C-alpha positions in Angstrom: -0.4 -14.9 10.6 2.6 -12.8 9.9 2.4 -8.9 9.9 2.8 -7.1 6.6 4.1 -3.7 5.9 3.2 -1.3 3.0 5.9 1.4 2.8 5.4 4.3 0.3 9.1 5.2 0.6 9.8 2.1 -1.5 8.0 3.6 -4.6 8.9 6.9 -6.1 6.1 9.5 -6.2 5.9 13.3 -6.7 4.7 13.6 -3.2 7.7 11.9 -1.6 5.3 10.1 0.5 6.7 8.5 3.8 3.7 6.7 5.1 4.2 3.2 6.4 1.3 0.8 7.3 1.7 -2.5 9.2 -0.5 -5.1 10.6 -2.2 -8.3 9.4 -2.6 -8.3 5.6 -6.3 -8.2 6.0 -5.8 -5.0 7.8 -3.0 -3.4 5.7 -4.3 -4.1 2.2 -7.6 -2.1 2.2 -5.9 0.9 3.9 -3.0 0.8 1.6 -5.5 0.7 -1.4 -7.5 3.5 0.0 -4.2 5.6 0.6 -3.2 5.0 -3.1 -6.5 6.3 -4.3 -7.0 9.2 -1.9 -3.4 10.5 -1.5 -1.9 9.5 -4.8 -4.9 9.7 -7.3 -4.8 6.1 -8.5 -7.9 4.5 -9.8 -9.4 1.5 -7.9 -8.7 -1.3 -10.4 -7.9 -5.0 -10.1 -4.4 -4.1 -11.4 -3.8 -1.6 -8.6 -5.0 -4.1 -6.0 -2.7 -6.7 -7.4 0.3 -4.3 -7.4 -0.2 -3.2 -3.8 -0.7 -6.8 -2.6 2.6 -7.7 -4.3 4.4 -4.8 -2.7 3.5 -5.9 0.9 6.6 -7.2 2.7 6.9 -9.3 5.8 7.5 -7.1 8.8 
């Protein structure tokens, strides 16, 4: 499996978040979703999950 990266710097936000998460997709995806909910106030929806999965890049 290839490592994936979720990088908040790639997406504009009021908080100017600089968090980057990397690892296997199965590790990164749930942490990135939880971060979006806790730190950015997003609701946990299928649309959010799909968007975050789509933003993951190969390391």
